[in-house]
N, C-alpha and C positions, 0 to 999 in steps of 0.2 A: 878067738883069744885077742881080747885088746892091747893096742899097743902102750906101752910106757909113755908117762905123762913127758919126758924130756921128746922124744923120737918124734910124739906127737908137734909138738913144738916147732923142732926142727923141718917138718912135714909141712905145718903153714907158712915158715916163713920161706920153703922152697915154691910153694903155691904162690904165694906174692912175688917172687922173682921170675917165677917161670908163666906168668899172666893166667895165672889159675888152669896150669897143663895138667890136671891128676894122673894122668899115665906118665908124661916125663918125671914128677915129682916120687912116684912111687918105684919109679926104674933108678932115678938117683940113689935112692933111702935104700934099694932092695928089698922093695916088701911089695905083699899081693893087693889085689885090688879089692877083695874078701877082709883082707886085715885095715884098708884103710874104712872100708862102710864100716866096720866093729867099733872104730872110733864116733859113728855120727850119732852116737845117743847122748855124749857126752855136751855139756854146757857151754863149756871154754872152747872147745874144738867147735862146736859149730860157731860160735863167736867169729872164732878165727878165720873159718871157712866165709865166711860173710864178708869179714874186713879185706880178704884177698879178692873174694870176686869184686867188690866195689874199685881196688884198686887195679883190676884190671878193667872193668869198665872205664870209671873216668881215664887211663891211659889210651884206649881205643878212642874216645869223645875228643878227646885233646888231638890225637892224630886225624882225626875226621874233620875236624873244625880247621887244623891247620892245612888236609889239602883244598878247604873248601875259600880260603884266604889266600890259596895260591891259585886261585882260577881253576882247578882242575872239574872238568865239566860233567866227568862220572859222579863224581863228590856232589857238586852240587845239583845236580840229577835226584839222585841218590836223597838228598836231603828234601826238597821238595816233595820227593816222594812220602818220605815222613810226616811231616808237615801236615800233607792230604788225607793220609791217614789217623792221623792222630783228631783233626776238624770231623770229621768223619766219627772217632770215636765218642766225642766229647759231644756229638750230635744227637747220637743213638742213647746217649744216656742222659741228655737232658732231655729227649722225647719217653725216654722211660720213667725217670720221674716226674714228668707234668704229667703222665698218664698215670700214675701212681695217684697224684695230688685228685685228680677228677675223681680216680673213683674211691677213694676216702672220705671225700666232699658230697660223695651222692651214694655208695655201699648201706644198705640197713647193718651189715654186722663186718667185723676187722675180715672175718671167715669167706663173706661173699666176695670183699677186695681183692683179696690175696689168690681166690679162686679166677676171677676175669681176669686179671692182670696175668697168670697162668696161660689160661686160654687165649690170651691176645700175641703173646710175642713165644707161648712157646716154651715157657721156663719153669725152672725143678721150684715146687714150691719153699724150698731154702732160698733162693734167688729174689722169690717175691717177698718172702718176709725183709730179706734186706734191703728194698727197694722200699719197701713198706716205713723200716724204721729210718732212712736217709728220708724220704718226705716227710715223714711226722716231726723231725727236726729240724731239715733247712725251710720246711712253710711254716713252720710253726701252728700246727694243726691240731683240732680236736679228733679225738678217736672217729667214728660212725657213731659209737656207744653212748661217747661224752656230745655228740651233737646234736644227736637224737635226743635224749635228758633235758640237754638246753633249750630244744626247738619245742618240745612239748610243754616243760615250764614255761616259757612265755607264752605260749598257746594257752596253757590254763588261767596264766596270769591276763593274759587280753581281755578272756572270756569272763573270769572273775569283775574285771575292770567293768566291763560292758553292763554285766548284772547287775552290779551293785547300781551305775548310774543309773539303772532304769531303761538301758539300750535294748536290753537281749532280755526277753523271757526265760520261764525255767526249762520249758520245752526246748528252745533254739539252745540254751547250754548245754541242755541234757544228749541231743542230739550231738554236738560238739564233741563231750566227752566220749559220748558212745563209738565214733569214728576211730578215737585215739585206740582206746580197749578193743574194738576189733582187730584194727590193724597189730597190736601186741600178741592178741590170741594168737595171731599166725606167725608173725615175724621174729618176735623176741628171742635174744639169743640163749636165752635159758628156759628151762622145761618149768621150773617153778615159777619165773616171769610172764610164761604164757599160761599156765593155770591162774595165775593172780589176777592176769589182765582177763580172761575168760569170766569168773566169779564175778568183777567188777561188772563187765558185759551183761550179765543175766541182773544183776540189780538197777541199773540205771535202764534195762529194758524195761523191768518192773514198776519202775517209778513211773516212767513215762504211759504202761500201758494204765497205772493208776490215776493220773492225771487225765487220759483222754476220756475214762471210764465216769469219772467226777464231770469233767466238760458237757456228756450225753448226757448225764442226770440233770443238769443245772440246765442243761435247753430243753428237755423236755419238760421240767417244772416252768420254763417261761412259757412255753406254748400255753399253757391253762389260763384261763382270762381270769383276769383279778378279780370279778363278782365271786366266782365259784371257789378262788381261795379265802374268799372271806366268810360265804357260807358257811365251809368247811371248817374253817375257825369256830363260828358258831354253833353250829351243829354237833362239832367234835368230830366230823369223820374227817373223811379225807375228800379231798379236790375228783378225784377221779369217782368217788364213790355219789357225790351231791351230782356231777354231770350226770351219770346213770340211773338216779333219781330222777332228775329234769327231765332226762329224754321219757322216760316212763309217761310223765304227767301230760308232758306236749302230745305223747302219742293218742293218751285216751282225753286229750282236749279236742284232739280231731276224728277223733270216732263220729258215727253219724248218729244223729239222734234217735232213740227206740221210740215210738210210737203206743199210746195204751191201747 
């Protein structure tokens, strides 16, 4: 059963007076530890505990610094140890933040960055998420997804500019777009994005095949002599058919004459 409100107030004051000595405060008021713990769910009681704990810590800090001012050797040594531990903790914290920054800037997805961080430092997914949020805010980063979208847009804009200026032909542009589509089809974060990229890569491949087939046809037509094309036009036939007829005529011309 929870303690009455006035009893809780007296208990908090006792903790403040006894440097947060819970056992001493409970004994002073004649209550059990179970009764003390039953009050922990009360927000006002928790606020009182926090205040009493801070008073204790402030008093301890004042006495500790007083010993240092007096030149107490043990206190000075302990203070230096605390400083070294604080520096080491800050260094470890900065190393984790910078590592997460690198992962965010290079990973394909947020999940990949979190997984690699957890593997490197043997930390839980919850801790990895905490450092992800810290790095994103402190270094003003784009998420992996935002970064990749921006990079792809810049690449597409660059390809379009080169194509429109005549410095890039259609095949080269299609190859660049196909490379991006194939990458997305394998690494995109969501299944719908991977499916869309796969569909796009198929269309781009088909277009490249059409261009290659057209190029081959044009190359074959260019290999036909101009006179055959003219004869074909006059005869209403194809250059290949005219060439075939000409071969037969030439073969007849070279046959040996038949004597009477």
